[in-house]
Structures are given as structure tokens and as C-alpha cells.
C-alpha positions as CSV (number, residue, x, y, z in Angstrom):
1,X,0.0,0.0,0.0
2,X,1.4,3.4,-1.0
3,X,2.2,5.9,1.7
4,X,0.0,9.0,1.8
5,X,1.6,12.1,0.4
6,X,2.2,15.0,2.8
7,X,-0.4,17.8,2.7
8,X,2.5,20.2,2.2
9,X,5.9,19.6,0.7
10,X,8.8,22.1,0.2
11,X,11.8,21.0,-1.8
12,X,14.8,23.2,-2.2
13,X,12.8,26.4,-1.5
14,X,14.8,29.7,-1.6
15,X,13.6,33.2,-1.2
16,X,15.7,36.2,-2.3
17,X,14.7,39.8,-1.6
18,X,16.3,42.6,-3.7
19,X,18.9,42.4,-6.4
20,X,22.6,42.7,-6.9
21,X,24.7,43.8,-4.0
22,X,21.5,44.5,-2.0
23,X,20.1,41.0,-2.4
24,X,19.3,39.1,0.8
25,X,18.6,35.4,0.8
26,X,16.0,34.7,3.5
27,X,15.6,31.0,2.7
28,X,18.5,28.9,1.4
29,X,17.1,25.7,0.2
30,X,14.4,24.5,2.6
31,X,13.0,20.9,2.5
32,X,10.0,20.4,4.7
33,X,7.0,18.0,4.8
34,X,3.8,18.7,6.7
35,X,1.4,15.8,7.2
36,X,-2.4,16.3,7.3
37,X,-3.5,16.9,10.9
38,X,0.0,17.8,12.1
39,X,0.7,20.6,14.7
40,X,4.1,22.1,13.9
41,X,5.8,24.9,15.9
42,X,8.3,26.9,13.8
43,X,11.0,28.5,15.9
44,X,14.3,30.3,15.4
45,X,16.0,33.6,16.2
46,X,15.2,36.9,14.5
47,X,16.2,36.8,10.9
48,X,16.3,33.0,10.8
49,X,13.8,32.7,8.0
50,X,10.8,31.4,10.0
51,X,8.5,34.3,9.1
52,X,9.5,34.1,5.4
53,X,8.8,30.3,5.5
54,X,5.4,31.0,7.1
55,X,4.5,33.6,4.4
56,X,5.5,31.1,1.7
57,X,3.5,28.2,3.3
58,X,0.5,30.5,3.6
59,X,0.7,31.5,-0.1
60,X,1.3,35.1,0.9
61,X,4.6,35.0,-1.0
62,X,6.1,32.7,-3.6
63,X,9.5,31.1,-3.6
64,X,12.3,32.5,-5.7
65,X,13.3,28.9,-6.6
66,X,12.3,25.4,-5.5
67,X,9.0,23.5,-5.3
68,X,6.0,24.1,-3.0
69,X,3.4,21.4,-3.3
70,X,0.0,21.6,-1.6
71,X,-2.1,18.4,-2.0
72,X,0.2,17.6,-4.9
73,X,-0.4,21.0,-6.7
74,X,2.7,23.1,-7.6
75,X,1.9,26.3,-5.8
76,X,5.1,28.0,-7.0
77,X,3.6,27.8,-10.6
78,X,0.2,29.5,-9.7
79,X,-0.7,33.0,-10.6
80,X,-1.3,35.6,-7.9
81,X,-5.1,35.2,-8.3
82,X,-4.8,31.4,-8.1
83,X,-2.8,31.6,-4.9
84,X,-5.4,34.0,-3.5
85,X,-8.1,31.5,-4.3
86,X,-6.1,28.7,-2.6
87,X,-5.7,30.9,0.5
88,X,-9.4,31.6,0.8
89,X,-10.4,28.0,0.3
90,X,-7.8,26.1,2.4
91,X,-6.1,28.5,4.9
92,X,-7.0,30.4,8.0
93,X,-4.7,33.0,9.5
94,X,-4.2,34.2,13.1
95,X,-1.8,37.1,13.9
96,X,-0.2,38.5,17.0
97,X,-2.0,41.8,16.6
98,X,-5.6,40.3,16.2
99,X,-6.3,42.5,13.1
100,X,-9.9,43.0,14.0
101,X,-12.0,45.9,12.6
102,X,-12.4,48.3,15.5
103,X,-15.9,49.5,14.9
104,X,-17.3,46.2,13.8
105,X,-18.9,43.6,16.0
106,X,-17.4,40.2,16.8
107,X,-20.0,38.6,14.6
108,X,-19.3,40.9,11.6
109,X,-15.5,40.4,12.0
110,X,-15.9,36.7,11.8
111,X,-18.2,36.9,8.8
112,X,-15.7,38.8,6.7
113,X,-14.0,35.8,5.0
114,X,-17.5,34.5,4.1
115,X,-18.4,37.9,2.7
116,X,-15.4,37.8,0.4
117,X,-16.5,34.3,-0.7
118,X,-19.9,35.7,-1.7
119,X,-21.9,33.7,0.8
120,X,-25.5,34.7,1.6
121,X,-26.3,36.7,4.7
122,X,-28.0,33.8,6.3
123,X,-25.1,31.5,5.7
124,X,-22.6,34.1,7.0
125,X,-24.7,34.6,10.2
126,X,-25.1,30.9,10.9
127,X,-21.4,30.0,10.3
128,X,-20.1,33.0,12.3
129,X,-22.3,32.2,15.3
130,X,-21.2,28.6,15.2
131,X,-17.5,29.6,15.0
132,X,-17.9,32.1,17.9
133,X,-19.6,29.4,20.0
134,X,-16.8,27.0,19.3
135,X,-14.2,29.4,20.8
136,X,-16.3,30.1,23.8
137,X,-17.8,33.4,22.8
138,X,-21.5,32.6,22.6
139,X,-23.4,35.7,23.8
140,X,-20.6,38.1,22.8
141,X,-21.5,38.3,19.1
142,X,-22.5,42.0,19.2
143,X,-19.5,43.3,21.2
144,X,-16.9,45.4,19.4
145,X,-13.1,44.7,20.0
146,X,-13.0,47.7,22.5
147,X,-15.6,45.8,24.6
148,X,-13.5,42.6,24.7
149,X,-10.4,41.6,26.6
150,X,-7.2,40.7,24.7
151,X,-7.9,37.0,25.1
152,X,-11.4,37.4,23.8
153,X,-10.2,39.5,20.8
154,X,-7.8,36.7,19.9
155,X,-10.7,34.2,20.2
156,X,-12.6,36.3,17.7
157,X,-9.6,36.2,15.4
158,X,-9.4,32.5,15.7
159,X,-13.1,32.2,15.0
160,X,-12.6,34.3,11.9
161,X,-9.8,32.0,10.8
162,X,-11.8,28.8,11.2
163,X,-15.2,30.0,10.0
164,X,-14.4,28.8,6.5
165,X,-13.4,25.4,7.8
166,X,-9.8,25.6,6.5
167,X,-7.5,22.6,6.1
168,X,-4.6,24.6,7.6
169,X,-4.4,27.2,10.4
170,X,-1.4,29.4,10.3
171,X,-0.7,31.2,13.5
172,X,2.0,33.9,13.7
173,X,3.0,34.5,17.4
174,X,-0.7,34.1,18.4
175,X,0.0,34.7,22.1
176,X,2.6,37.5,21.6
177,X,0.3,40.3,23.0
178,X,-1.2,38.2,25.8
179,X,-0.3,37.5,29.4
180,X,0.7,34.0,30.5
181,X,-2.8,33.0,31.6
182,X,-4.5,34.2,28.5
183,X,-1.7,32.7,26.4
184,X,-2.3,29.2,27.8
185,X,-6.1,29.6,27.2
186,X,-5.4,30.4,23.5
187,X,-2.9,27.5,23.2
188,X,-5.4,25.1,24.7
189,X,-8.0,26.3,22.2
190,X,-5.6,25.9,19.2
191,X,-4.6,22.5,20.5
192,X,-8.3,21.4,20.6
193,X,-8.8,22.6,17.0
194,X,-6.0,20.4,16.0
195,X,-6.8,17.4,18.2
196,X,-10.6,17.4,17.9
197,X,-11.2,18.8,14.5
198,X,-8.1,17.7,12.6
199,X,-7.1,21.1,11.5
200,X,-3.4,21.2,10.5
201,X,-1.7,23.9,12.6
202,X,1.5,25.8,11.6
203,X,2.6,28.2,14.3
204,X,5.5,30.6,14.5
205,X,6.6,31.3,18.1
206,X,9.7,32.2,20.0
207,X,8.2,31.0,23.3
208,X,9.2,27.4,24.3
209,X,6.1,27.1,26.6
210,X,3.8,27.7,23.6
211,X,5.8,25.5,21.3
212,X,5.4,22.7,23.8
213,X,1.8,22.3,22.7
214,X,2.9,21.2,19.2
215,X,3.4,17.7,18.0
216,X,6.6,18.7,16.3
217,X,9.1,21.5,16.5
218,X,11.0,22.8,13.5
219,X,13.9,25.2,14.1
220,X,15.2,27.6,11.5
221,X,18.7,29.1,11.6
222,X,20.2,31.3,8.9
223,X,17.5,30.5,6.3
224,X,17.7,26.7,6.6
225,X,16.0,24.0,8.8
226,X,18.5,23.4,11.6
227,X,16.4,20.7,13.3
228,X,13.1,19.0,12.9
229,X,12.0,16.7,15.7
230,X,8.8,15.3,17.2
231,X,7.7,16.7,20.6
232,X,7.9,13.6,22.9
233,X,5.5,15.2,25.5
234,X,3.1,17.7,24.0
235,X,1.7,19.9,26.6
236,X,-1.8,19.5,25.1
237,X,-2.0,15.9,26.2
238,X,-2.7,17.0,29.7
239,X,-6.0,18.7,28.6
240,X,-7.1,15.9,26.3
241,X,-9.8,14.7,28.8
242,X,-10.7,18.1,30.3
243,X,-13.7,20.1,29.1
244,X,-12.9,23.7,28.0
245,X,-13.6,26.3,30.6
246,X,-16.6,28.5,29.9
247,X,-16.0,32.1,29.0
248,X,-18.2,34.0,31.3
249,X,-16.8,37.5,31.7
250,X,-14.5,39.9,29.9
251,X,-12.1,39.8,32.9
252,X,-12.1,36.0,32.8
253,X,-11.3,35.7,29.1
């Protein structure tokens, strides 16, 4: 029986910014396989190439040379519009800064990806309400970001990322603006999305405590993969049989 191909495969991927004497090679021949349902933490010092690798994986940028295959499709050969369509259909994004629209309710923020897809109002409302409930924010649909805590705002951002039911969730320092308690809450939520819903998670982080939730840790140094090893004791395993805590108040979220 043939072995299943990885969801994502990078082979000899390079990325060069600029030209001539000003050229900077951010990636220097990266080989990386991501299996369907994996949870990978991408780590490395500043300038190591981890953010460039994340942008490449998320189809926000294209390699200078090398191959990027997603479900067997050569992404590096796609046009800008084709990559945008691939992003909308298969990827969800969570950023350190939340990136919520300030004067827009949680419900409306979560509906945005569906609006871009041309979904009907009823379909948008139903899916957004379901996504918000899945991150513990039922009852907070009509609150604006200013009325939500930092932890709640990141939950809204996660709901927006998963409302399209993506195959891959890309999280770039998702706990960078949160205190330790809120960070752990967000990591438990991301872990559950991976463990219970099978969403493949790729997360850039510089925090070892957050990377500990991943199944696998990939470290970048100077534009190459320096190490790639399974996490023998994922922190998420301790919450596998624990029900998620309800989100009752802004102070408690």
C-alpha cells in the first residue's frame, strides 16, 4: 500500500529579496514535509527565515526557486489570483495583533471571510455564530473589540480564521500580545482545534512554553531548517480529557 503524500511539501525552496549587492537570501534551500493533521511549531532567532517560511507556506509570498506542493499542486507555478483562491479556500490566519476591525462587532468580524466568498447573509450569520460558540464566545457576538479583553479578541480572530473550515491554520505569534494565563487559554483552544477537528496547525513562536503544545518542533537558523523533531511530551495531552472552561466575563477571558 502506497504511503499517503504529505499535505504540504517544500523542496529546495529559496527566497531572495532585492537584487545585486543589495540581495538578501532569506531562505537557502528548505526541505519540509507537513502531514495532514499535524501541529508544527516553527521556531528560530530573528532573521532565521521562519516568518518568510510562514509567508511562503500561507501563499502570501512565492519562492524564488524550488518547489511548494499543496495536496500535490505546484503552488510556485500558480498566478497571484490562483494563490489568493487557494488561501481563501484552504487556509486560515491568526496574527499577533488580532487584526480586527475596530468599529465592527465580533459577529461581523468573523463573517468577513465569508463575505469575500460571496456567501448569503443567512449562511454568514449561521457560520459565524457557530464559530464564535466553538471558541467560547456565545453571547458576545455583538460586542466590538473595544468591549472585549485581549484574550477574547484573539478568540474572535481564531473564530474568523476557522469560519471557512480551513484545512490549515497558520498562527504567527498568536500569544505575543497576551499575558501568561491568556496565552495558555489560547494555546489550549488551538490544541483542541488540531486534536478534535483535525485542522493542520503551523505556528510561529519564540516561546518554548507555547511550542510545547505542538506535536513537532522545526527550528530555523540562517535560512535553513536546523532541526526537525517530534515533541515527545506535547503539553496539550494534559488537557485531552478536560472540558474547555466557559468564557463568562471579559475579565475572565
